[in-house]
C-alpha positions in Angstrom: -1.1 16.2 -34.0 -2.0 12.5 -34.5 1.2 12.1 -36.5 3.3 13.2 -33.5 1.5 10.7 -31.3 1.9 8.0 -33.9 5.6 8.5 -33.9 5.7 8.4 -30.1 3.6 5.3 -30.1 5.9 3.6 -32.7 9.3 4.6 -31.5 8.6 3.7 -27.9 7.0 0.4 -28.8 9.7 -0.9 -31.2 12.6 -1.1 -28.7 10.6 -1.9 -25.6 7.8 -4.1 -27.0 9.5 -7.4 -26.1 10.1 -6.3 -22.5 6.5 -5.2 -22.2 5.3 -8.6 -23.5 7.4 -10.3 -20.9 6.2 -8.1 -18.0 2.5 -8.3 -19.0 2.6 -12.1 -19.6 4.4 -12.8 -16.3 1.9 -10.5 -14.5 -1.0 -12.4 -16.0 0.6 -15.6 -14.6 0.9 -14.1 -11.1 -2.8 -13.0 -10.9 -4.0 -16.4 -9.8 -0.8 -17.5 -7.9 -2.8 -18.0 -4.7 -5.6 -19.9 -6.3 -3.2 -22.2 -8.2 -1.0 -22.8 -5.1 -4.0 -23.8 -3.1 -5.3 -26.1 -5.9 -1.9 -27.9 -6.1 -1.7 -28.5 -2.4 -5.2 -28.5 -0.9 -4.1 -30.5 2.1 -2.1 -27.5 3.2 -4.8 -24.9 2.9 -8.0 -26.8 3.9 -8.9 -28.9 6.9 -11.9 -31.1 7.8 -13.7 -29.5 10.7 -15.0 -32.3 13.1 -18.6 -32.0 14.2 -19.1 -30.0 17.4 -15.3 -29.6 17.8 -13.7 -26.4 18.8 -10.2 -25.3 17.7 -7.4 -25.6 20.2 -6.2 -22.6 22.2 -3.1 -20.9 20.8 -1.0 -22.1 23.7 -2.1 -25.7 23.0 -1.3 -25.3 19.3 2.1 -23.8 20.3 2.8 -26.9 22.5 1.8 -29.3 19.8 3.9 -27.5 17.2 6.9 -27.6 19.6 6.5 -31.4 20.0 6.7 -31.9 16.3 9.3 -29.4 15.2 13.0 -29.3 16.0 14.2 -27.2 19.0 16.2 -25.0 16.6 13.0 -23.4 15.3 11.5 -20.6 17.4 7.8 -19.9 17.0 7.1 -16.1 16.6 3.5 -15.9 15.4 0.3 -17.8 14.8 -2.3 -16.9 12.1 -5.8 -18.0 13.1 -8.6 -18.0 10.6 -12.3 -17.3 11.3 -13.2 -20.0 8.8 -13.7 -23.5 10.3 -12.2 -25.2 7.2 -8.9 -23.3 7.1 -5.7 -24.3 8.9 -3.6 -22.3 11.4 -0.4 -20.9 10.0 2.8 -20.8 12.1 5.8 -18.6 11.4 9.3 -19.1 12.8 12.2 -16.7 13.3 14.5 -18.9 11.3 12.3 -19.5 8.2 11.6 -16.0 6.9 8.2 -15.8 5.1 7.8 -19.6 4.9 4.9 -20.8 7.1 3.8 -24.1 8.6 0.3 -25.3 8.1 -1.2 -26.8 11.3 -4.6 -28.4 11.9 -6.3 -26.1 14.4 -8.4 -29.0 15.9 -5.6 -31.5 16.5 -2.4 -29.5 16.3 -1.0 -31.9 13.8 1.5 -30.4 11.3 0.3 -30.6 7.7 3.5 -29.3 6.1 5.2 -26.2 4.9 2.9 -23.8 3.0 5.0 -21.9 0.4 4.5 -20.7 -3.1 6.1 -23.0 -5.8 9.5 -22.0 -7.0 8.0 -21.5 -10.4 6.1 -18.4 -9.2 9.2 -17.1 -7.5 11.0 -17.2 -10.8 8.0 -15.6 -12.6 8.0 -12.8 -10.0 11.6 -12.1 -10.5 11.0 -12.0 -14.2 8.1 -9.6 -13.8 9.8 -7.2 -11.4 13.5 -7.4 -12.4 13.9 -9.5 -15.6 15.6 -12.1 -13.4 18.1 -9.5 -12.2 17.0 -8.7 -8.6 18.7 -5.9 -6.7 21.2 -7.0 -4.0 18.9 -5.8 -1.2 15.6 -4.1 -0.8 15.6 -0.5 -2.1 18.7 -0.9 -4.2 19.0 -0.7 -7.9 19.8 -3.3 -10.6 19.9 -3.3 -14.4 16.8 -5.4 -14.7 14.8 -3.2 -12.2 15.8 -0.1 -14.2 14.7 -1.7 -17.6 11.3 -2.7 -16.2 10.8 0.7 -14.7 11.7 2.6 -17.8 9.6 0.2 -19.9 6.6 0.6 -17.6 6.9 4.4 -17.8 7.1 4.1 -21.6 4.0 1.9 -21.4 2.0 4.8 -20.0 2.9 7.0 -22.9 2.3 4.2 -25.4 -1.2 3.6 -24.0 -2.1 7.3 -23.9 -0.9 7.9 -27.5 -2.6 4.7 -28.6 -5.9 5.9 -27.1 -5.6 9.2 -28.9 -4.8 7.4 -32.2 -7.9 5.1 -31.6 -10.4 8.0 -31.5 -12.5 7.6 -34.6 -13.7 10.3 -37.0 -17.2 9.0 -37.6 -19.8 6.8 -36.1 -19.2 4.1 -38.7 -15.5 4.1 -37.8 -16.4 3.8 -34.1 -18.4 0.6 -34.7 -15.5 -0.9 -36.6 -13.0 0.0 -33.9 -15.1 -1.7 -31.2 -15.1 -5.1 -32.8 -12.7 -7.7 -34.2 -13.4 -8.8 -37.8 -12.8 -12.4 -38.7 -13.8 -12.4 -42.3 -11.7 -9.6 -43.9 -8.3 -11.3 -44.1 -5.4 -11.9 -41.8 -4.1 -8.4 -41.7 -7.5 -6.9 -40.8 -7.9 -9.5 -38.0 -4.5 -8.6 -36.4 -5.2 -4.9 -36.9 -8.5 -5.2 -35.0 -6.9 -7.3 -32.3 -4.3 -4.6 -31.8 -6.8 -1.6 -32.0 -10.0 -3.0 -30.5 -8.6 -5.3 -27.8 -6.1 -2.6 -26.9 -8.9 -0.1 -26.3 -10.7 -2.5 -24.0 -7.6 -3.2 -22.0 -6.2 0.3 -21.8 -7.8 1.5 -18.6 -6.7 -1.6 -16.5 -3.3 -1.6 -18.1 -2.9 2.1 -17.1 -3.9 1.3 -13.6 -1.3 -1.6 -13.4 1.4 0.6 -14.9 0.8 3.7 -12.8 0.6 1.7 -9.6 3.5 -0.6 -10.5 5.9 2.4 -11.0 5.8 3.0 -7.2 8.1 -0.1 -6.9 10.5 1.1 -9.6 11.3 4.7 -8.8 11.6 6.4 -5.5 10.8 9.9 -6.9 7.6 8.5 -8.5 6.6 6.8 -5.2 7.2 9.9 -3.2 5.1 12.0 -5.7 2.3 9.5 -5.9 2.0 9.1 -2.2 2.0 12.8 -1.7 -0.7 13.1 -4.4 -3.0 10.8 -2.4 -2.7 12.3 1.0 0.7 12.8 2.5 3.3 15.5 2.1 6.6 14.5 0.4 8.4 15.1 3.7 6.1 12.7 5.5 6.4 10.0 2.8 10.2 10.3 2.8 10.2 10.1 6.6 8.0 7.0 6.4 10.4 5.4 3.9 13.3 6.2 6.2 11.4 4.6 9.1 10.7 1.4 7.0 14.4 1.1 6.2 15.3 1.5 9.9 12.7 -1.1 10.9 14.2 -3.5 8.3 17.7 -2.8 9.7 16.4 -3.3 13.2 14.8 -6.6 12.3 18.1 -7.8 10.8 20.0 -6.8 13.9 17.3 -8.5 16.1 17.8 -11.7 14.1 21.5 -11.4 14.5 21.2 -10.9 18.3 18.9 -14.0 18.4 21.6 -16.0 16.7 24.1 -14.7 19.2 21.8 -15.8 22.1 21.5 -19.2 20.5 25.3 -19.5 20.2 25.6 -18.4 23.8 23.3 -21.1 25.0 25.4 -23.7 23.2 28.4 -22.4 25.3 26.5 -22.6 28.5 25.4 -19.0 28.9 22.0 -18.1 30.4 19.1 -17.0 28.3 16.3 -14.6 28.9 12.9 -15.8 30.1 11.0 -17.4 27.1 7.7 -16.0 26.0 4.7 -17.6 27.7 2.3 -18.7 24.9 -0.6 -18.8 27.4 -0.7 -15.0 27.0 -2.1 -15.6 23.5 -5.1 -17.3 24.9 -6.1 -14.2 26.9 -5.4 -11.9 23.9 -7.5 -14.1 21.5 -10.4 -14.1 24.0 -10.4 -10.4 24.3 -10.2 -9.8 20.5 -13.0 -12.3 19.6 -15.2 -10.5 22.1 -14.3 -7.1 20.5 -14.6 -8.3 16.9 -17.8 -10.1 16.0 -16.5 -10.7 12.4 -13.0 -10.9 11.1 -11.0 -12.8 8.5 -7.8 -13.7 10.4 -6.0 -12.9 13.6 -2.2 -13.0 13.7 -0.7 -13.3 17.2 2.9 -12.2 17.7 4.9 -11.7 20.9 4.3 -7.9 20.9 1.0 -7.3 19.1 -2.0 -8.8 17.3 -3.1 -8.0 13.8 -6.8 -8.4 12.9 -7.7 -8.6 9.2 -11.3 -7.6 8.6 -13.5 -9.2 6.0 -12.7 -7.0 3.0 -11.1 -7.3 -0.4 -8.8 -4.4 0.6 -6.1 -5.2 3.1 -7.7 -3.6 6.2 -5.7 -4.6 9.3 -6.3 -3.4 12.8 -3.4 -3.6 15.2 -3.7 -4.3 18.9 -0.8 -4.1 21.4 -0.8 -6.0 24.6 1.3 -6.6 27.7 3.4 -9.7 27.0 3.4 -10.6 30.7 -0.3 -10.9 31.2 -2.0 -10.5 27.8 -3.9 -7.4 28.7 -4.8 -5.3 25.6 -3.2 -1.9 25.8 -4.5 -0.2 22.6 -6.3 -1.1 19.4 -5.4 1.0 16.4 -8.0 0.7 13.7 -7.1 0.7 10.0 -9.0 4.0 9.5 -7.0 5.7 12.2 -3.6 5.0 10.8 -1.9 7.7 8.8 -2.9 7.8 5.2 0.6 7.4 3.9 0.9 4.1 5.8 -2.2 2.8 4.0 -1.1 3.8 0.5 1.2 0.9 0.0 -1.6 -1.5 0.6 -3.9 0.5 -1.7 -1.3 0.5 -4.5 -0.7 -3.2 -4.1 -4.4 -4.2 -4.3 -5.0 -2.0 -7.3 -1.9 -3.2 -9.0 -2.8 -6.9 -8.5 -6.6 -6.6 -9.0 -7.5 -8.0 -5.6 -9.6 -5.0 -4.6 -12.7 -6.5 -6.2 -12.3 -10.2 -5.5 -12.3 -12.9 -8.1 -14.1 -10.8 -10.8 -11.5 -8.0 -10.9 -8.8 -10.7 -10.9 -10.3 -12.2 -14.0 -10.5 -8.8 -15.7 -6.9 -8.1 -14.7 -5.8 -11.5 -16.1 -7.5 -10.8 -19.4 -6.1 -7.3 -19.6 -2.6 -8.4 -18.9 -2.9 -11.2 -21.4 -4.1 -8.7 -24.0 -1.2 -6.4 -23.0 1.3 -9.1 -23.7 -0.1 -9.6 -27.3 -0.2 -5.9 -28.2 3.5 -5.5 -28.9 3.4 -8.7 -31.0 0.5 -7.6 -33.1 2.1 -4.2 -33.3 5.3 -5.7 -34.7 3.3 -7.6 -37.2 1.4 -4.5 -38.5 4.6 -2.5 -38.6 6.5 -5.1 -40.6 3.6 -5.5 -43.1 3.5 -1.7 -43.6 7.3 -1.6 -43.9 7.3 -4.4 -46.4 4.6 -2.9 -48.5 6.5 0.4 -48.7 9.6 -1.4 -49.7 7.8 -3.3 -52.4 6.4 -0.1 -53.9 9.9 1.3 -54.5 
């Protein structure tokens, strides 16, 4: 039986090993993207809180932002932090995911907070081998190769674990440590076998969760396994696509209104940012502890203090700011929470900094396993060739 698993392990690893090294190494780089970005630009992610000073009201922040930014940018949301040393983040309709860092005490703009282009390239390498699909949900050659390689990684790890199982207690002790004094080949063998064993569980978690972004059939089955029927999951995916399409149409209509104003047409009544003041007051009275509050023109999103992405959503009347309904994270349908669960378990953020360190080490080991495997295979092949 072990011979069969040995062949599966070998003949999947040989053609896909380099791809797996690239995917694991790029994943290791992305683990600490947030921490590295904040370290490179601390002025964008940290502010000095004056003594006895209180943050400005959201409407005051909106006015200050409007004074410093061009009229072509339209403010659509504010992210307010519960920490006194963190800035406010402003998002605009025209800038996509890029956000503006603002001092919550003075309203002064600190600059655009965005991830360095390096991490964007690494992310494209990790997910699509630098061949991203034309649009969300579509296919590309790079996406297919990464998906197939990740699926093969699951089989490689399982077969490797079966091959690792020792036959005696002495063999078990040897397979749990790396020998430095028995020659180069033994060292690389132990690095492949022992370190591979220690990293297998986390690598399996990364692979099994990462596959949800590669294959629709796998995502549907995985979501159904953890709480939703396949029909419900498929309906949720259709709804997400409709929402994305609606957002694009909304942005297009916004552009048409802007063009209309340039030709002298009337525009609809602008949103009164003073409404956010009333919404914030009600939410802070309701939540004694929170991480961030994001105010948009239709709802507020409250992120609770948790390693998992637990977000409560509160709708309000945009005319007077009166809260209409608060939907707690626990009350949302399970299938709507699964994407967040899979993301946190894929990236290692579910346990804070310690799980991120473990994920980083596991991904780094995963990047070396194909290389040590190639070395061992080549040495074995060369020895057989020399005996002939």
